C-alpha positions as CSV (number, residue, x, y, z in Angstrom):
1,M,40.3,62.0,125.4
2,L,37.8,63.4,122.9
3,L,36.6,65.8,125.5
4,I,40.0,66.9,126.2
5,K,40.8,67.3,122.4
6,H,37.6,69.3,122.2
7,L,38.4,71.6,124.9
8,A,42.0,72.2,123.5
9,N,40.6,73.1,120.2
10,L,38.0,75.5,121.8
11,N,40.8,77.1,123.8
12,S,42.7,77.6,120.7
13,Y,39.8,79.0,118.8
14,N,39.2,81.4,121.7
15,H,42.9,82.5,121.8
16,L,42.5,83.2,117.9
17,I,39.3,85.2,118.6
18,S,41.1,87.1,121.5
19,L,44.0,88.0,119.3
20,S,41.8,89.1,116.4
21,N,39.9,91.3,118.9
22,I,43.0,93.0,120.1
23,W,44.2,93.5,116.5
24,N,41.0,95.3,115.7
25,W,41.0,97.3,118.8
26,K,44.5,98.6,118.0
27,R,43.6,99.3,114.3
28,I,40.5,101.2,115.3
29,R,42.7,103.3,117.8
30,Q,45.3,103.9,115.0
31,I,42.6,105.1,112.5
32,K,41.4,107.5,115.2
33,R,44.8,108.8,115.8
34,E,45.3,109.3,112.0
35,K,41.9,111.2,111.8
36,E,42.9,113.6,114.6
37,V,46.2,114.3,112.6
38,I,44.2,115.2,109.5
39,F,42.0,117.4,111.7
40,G,44.9,119.1,113.0
41,A,46.3,120.0,109.6
42,F,43.5,122.4,108.8
43,P,42.0,125.5,110.6
44,F,39.3,124.6,113.3
45,S,36.7,126.6,111.3
46,L,36.9,123.9,108.6
47,R,36.4,120.9,110.9
48,Q,33.0,119.8,109.4
49,D,34.3,119.9,105.9
50,V,37.5,118.1,106.9
51,E,35.3,115.4,108.4
52,C,33.4,115.0,105.2
53,V,36.8,114.5,103.4
54,I,37.9,112.1,106.0
55,N,34.9,109.9,105.5
56,I,35.7,109.2,101.8
57,L,39.5,108.5,102.5
58,P,40.5,104.8,102.1
59,F,42.2,103.7,105.4
60,D,43.2,100.3,104.0
61,R,46.9,99.5,104.6
62,N,47.5,97.9,101.0
63,I,49.0,100.9,99.2
64,R,49.1,100.9,95.5
65,Y,52.2,102.1,93.7
66,R,52.7,102.7,90.0
67,F,52.7,99.7,87.9
68,E,50.1,98.0,89.8
69,Q,52.5,97.2,92.6
70,E,51.2,97.0,96.2
71,I,52.8,97.0,99.7
72,N,51.4,96.7,103.1
73,V,52.2,99.6,105.4
74,D,51.4,100.0,109.2
75,N,51.0,103.8,109.2
76,L,49.4,105.8,106.7
77,I,50.7,109.1,108.0
78,H,54.5,109.8,108.6
79,Q,55.3,110.4,112.2
80,D,57.1,113.7,111.4
81,K,54.7,116.6,111.4
82,I,55.3,120.3,110.2
83,S,54.2,122.9,112.9
84,I,53.0,126.1,111.4
85,L,51.1,129.2,112.2
86,L,48.0,130.2,110.1
87,N,46.4,133.4,111.3
88,N,47.9,132.7,114.7
89,E,46.4,129.2,114.8
90,V,49.0,126.4,115.3
91,L,48.5,123.7,112.7
92,K,50.5,120.3,112.2
93,I,50.9,119.0,108.9
94,P,52.1,115.5,108.2
95,A,55.3,115.5,106.4
96,R,54.2,112.4,104.1
97,I,51.1,110.5,103.7
98,Y,50.5,107.0,102.1
99,F,46.6,106.9,101.6
100,N,45.4,105.5,98.4
101,E,43.3,108.0,96.5
102,P,39.5,107.8,97.1
103,S,37.3,106.8,94.2
104,R,36.4,109.3,91.6
105,D,32.5,109.1,92.5
106,K,33.2,109.8,96.2
107,E,35.2,112.9,95.3
108,N,32.5,114.1,93.0
109,D,30.2,114.1,95.9
110,L,32.3,116.8,97.8
111,T,31.6,120.4,97.7
112,D,34.3,122.5,95.9
113,L,35.7,123.6,99.3
114,Q,35.9,120.0,100.5
115,K,37.6,119.1,97.1
116,D,40.2,121.8,97.8
117,I,40.8,120.3,101.3
118,L,41.3,116.8,99.7
119,N,43.7,118.1,97.1
120,C,45.7,119.9,99.8
121,F,46.0,116.9,101.7
122,Y,47.2,114.8,98.8
123,L,50.0,117.5,98.1
124,M,51.7,115.7,101.0
125,H,51.5,112.3,99.3
126,H,54.6,110.1,98.8
127,D,53.9,109.6,95.0
128,G,55.4,112.6,93.0
129,F,52.7,112.1,90.3
130,V,49.9,112.3,92.8
131,R,51.5,115.6,94.1
132,Q,51.5,116.9,90.8
133,K,48.0,116.0,89.7
134,R,46.5,117.5,92.9
135,L,48.7,120.7,92.4
136,E,47.3,121.1,89.1
137,L,43.7,120.8,90.6
138,L,44.3,123.6,92.9
139,L,45.4,126.1,90.3
140,D,43.7,129.5,90.8
141,K,42.7,128.3,94.3
142,N,44.0,130.9,96.7
143,D,42.3,130.4,99.9
144,Y,44.6,131.1,102.7
145,F,44.3,127.6,104.2
146,I,45.7,126.2,100.8
147,I,48.8,128.2,101.1
148,P,50.8,126.1,103.8
149,F,50.5,123.0,101.4
150,K,51.6,124.9,98.4
151,F,54.4,126.6,100.4
152,Y,55.8,123.1,101.4
153,L,56.3,122.5,97.7
154,L,58.8,125.3,97.5
155,G,61.2,122.8,98.9
156,E,60.1,120.0,96.5
157,Y,62.8,118.0,94.9
158,V,60.7,117.0,91.7
159,V,61.7,119.8,89.3
160,E,58.4,119.2,87.2
161,I,56.5,120.1,90.3
162,L,58.5,123.2,90.9
163,E,57.8,124.2,87.4
164,D,54.0,123.8,87.9
165,L,54.2,125.6,91.2
166,K,55.6,128.6,89.4
167,K,52.1,129.0,87.8
168,H,50.5,129.3,91.3
169,I,52.7,132.3,92.7
170,T,50.9,135.0,90.6
171,N,50.3,138.6,91.2
172,D,47.0,137.7,92.7
173,S,48.4,135.0,95.0
174,V,51.9,136.2,96.1
175,D,50.7,138.4,98.9
176,S,49.3,135.3,100.5
177,F,52.6,133.6,100.3
178,V,54.2,136.7,101.7
179,K,51.9,136.6,104.6
180,F,52.4,133.1,105.4
181,A,56.3,133.5,105.2
182,N,56.0,136.4,107.7
183,E,53.9,134.4,110.1
184,N,56.5,131.5,109.8
185,E,59.9,133.1,109.2
186,K,62.0,130.2,110.5
187,Y,60.1,127.8,108.4
188,F,60.6,129.9,105.4
189,I,64.3,129.7,106.1
190,R,64.3,126.0,106.4
191,I,62.4,125.6,103.1
192,E,64.8,127.9,101.3
193,S,67.7,125.9,102.7
194,K,66.1,122.5,101.6
195,M,65.4,124.0,98.1
196,A,69.2,125.0,97.8
197,S,70.4,121.5,99.1
198,F,68.3,119.7,96.4
199,W,69.6,122.0,93.8
200,N,73.2,121.2,94.8
201,A,72.6,117.5,95.2
202,H,70.5,116.9,92.0
203,Y,70.3,119.8,89.6
204,R,73.7,121.7,89.9
205,W,74.8,119.8,86.9
206,K,71.9,121.3,84.7
207,F,71.6,124.7,86.3
208,Q,75.1,125.8,87.1
209,K,73.9,129.0,88.8
210,L,71.3,128.7,91.4
211,N,69.3,131.6,90.2
212,Q,68.7,129.5,86.9
213,Y,66.9,126.9,89.0
214,V,63.1,127.3,89.1
215,G,63.1,126.5,92.9
216,R,65.1,129.6,93.4
217,Q,62.9,131.6,91.1
218,N,59.9,130.6,93.0
219,I,61.2,131.6,96.3
220,D,62.8,134.9,94.9
221,K,59.4,135.9,93.6
222,I,58.0,135.8,97.1
223,K,61.1,137.4,98.6
224,N,61.0,140.3,96.0
225,R,57.3,141.0,96.8
226,M,58.3,141.0,100.5
227,S,60.9,143.5,100.0
228,K,58.6,145.7,97.9
229,I,56.0,145.8,100.7
230,S,58.6,146.4,103.2
231,R,59.8,149.6,101.2
232,S,56.2,150.8,100.8
233,T,55.5,150.8,104.6
């Protein structure tokens, strides 16, 4: 009887070990897929720098919310991707990410370019406060790979972020926004429609006319520049 009981316990232990190995294998595969998604959101020419950024990302599944709340998530990257062209290279940017932010010490070890990549990635964060903070860190940063991430925020629903974004669409940067809009005409139309929908649903009571809304003003600045360039050619 003791031998039978011992064998039963051993089988149970081996079963738990087997389940643990399967879980670990699945998690490893999942992290690998998430890393490939991140690579695919940036130009191939930046791959080595993107890898340095990936190496400091926390892949734990306990997501910190404000007020010290935590929840556990299965996927750190939303399944929806935004397919865009950047200098004729197809990129797929995740519509939302749920990563915790890396430690400040690890961020400080990155180069300036790698910090820009990191900040772009966190512009897609689920927390509006994180998006706003990361956008501020990209002020006066106008490398073309950054534009798709800022461009996405043209359809942002948090009006404070739209107000901050207005500072990024300057005389020095607007031509890059125009270039990206011309490369992605249908996407620009979708972003403009999204902006108008958020205004109608959430801000019409405050801005009775659409042209009073900062989201409209941001897009108009790009469209006005497009028209000016078109007339001059």
